C-alpha positions, 0 to 999 in steps of 0.5 A, spaced: 447 883 892 445 877 897 437 876 897 436 874 904 437 881 907 432 885 903 426 883 907 423 888 912 419 886 917 413 890 919 408 890 924 403 884 921 404 877 923 401 873 919 406 868 915 408 865 908 408 857 909 407 853 902 405 854 895 400 850 889 403 851 882 398 849 877 402 849 870 399 849 862 401 849 856 406 856 856 404 859 861 401 858 869 394 858 873 394 858 879 388 854 883 381 858 883 381 858 891 384 865 891 382 871 893 383 878 890 383 883 896 387 888 892 394 887 896 399 882 896 396 877 900 396 870 899 391 864 902 395 858 905 391 851 906 393 846 911 393 839 908 396 835 913 397 836 920 395 843 924 389 840 927 386 838 933 385 830 932 390 825 935 393 820 932 389 814 933 383 817 930 379 816 923 381 823 922 384 826 914 390 830 912 389 837 916 385 835 921 390 831 924 395 834 929 401 831 928 407 832 934 415 832 933 420 835 930 420 835 923 425 830 920 423 830 911 418 831 906 417 828 899 411 828 894 410 822 889 408 823 882 401 820 885 400 827 889 401 822 895 405 826 901 411 824 905 411 827 911 417 824 917 418 827 924 421 824 930 418 823 937 419 820 944 416 813 941 421 813 935 420 816 927 414 816 924 412 816 917 406 820 915 403 818 908 398 821 906 393 820 899 391 825 895 383 823 897 386 826 904 386 819 907 393 819 912 397 813 915 402 813 921 407 808 919 412 806 924 419 806 922 424 800 924 432 801 922 431 808 923 431 813 929 432 820 929 435 822 922 434 828 919 433 829 911 436 834 908 431 831 902 427 826 900 424 823 894 419 817 892 420 812 887 414 809 883 414 803 888 413 808 893 419 807 897 422 814 899 429 815 899 432 820 904 438 824 903 441 824 912 448 824 910 447 817 910 443 815 903 437 810 906 431 807 903 424 808 907 419 801 905 412 803 904 412 798 910 416 803 914 423 799 913 429 803 913 435 800 910 441 804 909 445 803 902 450 808 903 454 809 909 458 814 910 463 812 915 468 809 910 476 810 910 476 810 902 473 816 899 472 816 892 467 819 887 469 813 882 464 808 880 463 802 884 458 796 887 453 800 892 456 796 898 464 799 897 461 806 895 464 810 899 463 817 901 463 823 906 456 825 906 450 824 902 445 831 902 440 831 897 437 826 893 432 825 887 427 820 883 428 822 875 421 821 871 424 813 869 425 811 875 432 812 876 434 814 882 440 820 883 444 823 889 448 829 891 454 827 895 460 830 898 467 828 900 470 834 905 477 832 907 483 833 903 480 835 896 473 836 898 468 837 892 461 836 891 458 830 885 451 826 882 452 819 882 445 815 880 444 808 883 444 803 877 442 797 880 447 795 886 451 799 883 454 806 884 455 810 877 459 818 877 454 823 873 457 830 874 463 833 878 470 831 880 476 832 885 481 837 885 488 836 882 494 837 887 494 844 888 489 846 884 484 853 887 478 852 889 476 858 888 472 861 882 479 863 879 479 857 876 475 855 870 473 849 872 471 851 879 467 857 875 464 852 870 461 849 875 457 855 878 456 858 871 458 854 865 457 855 857 452 851 855 455 844 853 460 844 859 461 836 860 459 834 867 464 831 869 469 837 868 467 841 873 469 842 880 465 844 885 469 845 892 463 849 896 461 843 900 457 845 906 452 849 900 452 845 895 449 837 893 441 839 892 437 835 886 431 836 882 429 834 877 424 834 871 422 832 864 429 837 861 434 834 865 436 834 872 438 841 876 444 841 881 445 846 887 453 848 886 454 853 891 453 860 889 449 857 883 444 853 880 446 847 874 441 844 869 445 837 868 442 835 860 441 828 859 447 827 854 451 829 860 453 836 859 451 842 863 447 849 863 446 854 867 440 857 871 443 861 877 449 864 876 451 869 880 454 873 874 452 879 877 448 880 884 448 886 884 443 887 879 438 883 883 433 889 886 430 888 892 424 884 892 417 887 891 412 882 893 411 875 892 412 873 885 415 878 883 421 878 878 427 882 882 431 881 875 435 875 871 437 869 874 443 868 870 444 874 875 442 870 882 447 869 887 444 863 893 447 865 901 452 860 904 446 857 909 447 861 916 442 859 922 438 854 920 438 846 921 436 844 913 441 848 909 438 847 901 432 845 898 431 845 890 424 843 886 422 843 880 414 843 878 412 838 871 413 839 865 418 844 867 417 851 867 419 853 873 424 851 879 424 853 886 429 853 891 431 855 899 436 861 901 439 859 907 443 865 909 438 867 914 432 865 918 425 868 918 420 867 924 414 872 924 413 877 924 415 878 916 414 884 912 407 886 909 409 884 903 409 877 905 403 877 910 398 871 908 391 870 909 386 864 908 380 861 912 385 857 918 382 854 923 383 857 931 389 850 931 392 852 925 392 860 927 396 857 933 401 853 929 402 859 924 403 864 930 409 859 933 412 858 927 419 856 927 424 860 924 425 857 917 427 858 910 426 864 904 423 860 898 424 863 891 422 861 884 426 861 878 421 862 871 422 865 864 429 867 866 427 871 872 428 870 879 422 872 884 421 871 891 415 867 894 415 866 902 419 866 907 419 861 914 419 854 909 423 848 913 423 843 906 420 844 899 417 838 895 413 838 888 409 832 885 406 834 878 404 842 878 404 843 885 410 844 890 409 843 897 412 846 904 413 843 910 412 848 916 415 847 924 412 849 930 413 850 938 409 852 943 409 851 950 414 847 953 422 845 948 418 838 947 411 841 944 413 841 936 408 839 931 408 839 923 405 840 918 404 840 911 401 846 907 399 849 901 398 857 898 393 858 891 396 864 887 393 869 883 394 868 876 402 868 873 403 873 868 408 869 864 
């Protein structure tokens, strides 16, 4: 059973745009701002954008009005947020510290790029997977590290300056500061890979190219192992041909998570894979009853192919690794949402207007304790910092050029696992 077709629209028009999760040893405790109203509503809190103050004021975080189209979201380990937007004057990086203090930084050397994923390194640099791989310094200076405009595609280890791939789709920074990226070869023997940066070199971590005439569906054990690998499967042995719907990454203390088309696998430090979402029996997944209510085993879950969204996928993990969040872009959602997915809170008039004009976005799901559950609808992107998951939302009101962006979190009730 697909996950993207089970939400039924009703008359209530409030929207799901974010979530903040607090994790503590073996159990999940959510922020105390949640109000138990006797239904499934959750409270939205804008942390960046959605306000009325213009960019030339001393306003902070949610007081600001952030004009422009969404281009990327990342969160550092210190809870600093990085929101990328595109406006008439070029590309901008909004940096919001945990205190709420916010800087608007003009980007030089890069313009009109859209990141499928972004990730923050310990030195404050932000890596963006936009088809190419970019690094944006704290001063806004952008450098393109990997340019897909090349001819000799190969996943093999290579000097960074000579590495050649069709497109970079995902990026994450591990706890030790190592940068990993997901990339794909889409011409000829199509396949998806995971690589890492080691100084000025690129090293293959997972995936391989198909052999001549090799089957590219699950009848091939190598393809099947890329979605549902027996624990201990060597990561470099699997074949992932679903290039349009693969390549997004996340990391936590347990290792890396890699979206491989219909599923998600965990890549351990020893170079082996185990399944997280494995698409074993999608028909056993029930229709969602409400946010964070289990639908069935994660191993039975499948992720639908992307359709009708500008950004195809997302993946994030909250530390110390008890929960993984992902998006299903098989359908785009905009208000009004179903009754079960209405959202409350104390929005200002400008934030309410932002929500009413929300641009259609993706459904977000959580994997926890081996089960999958829906979380929210209408997200553009997700990013995790420690125990908090942030959601980027985009709104358009009035003229075609009247775009605005915000980053939000939502306080949820106490988890039962």
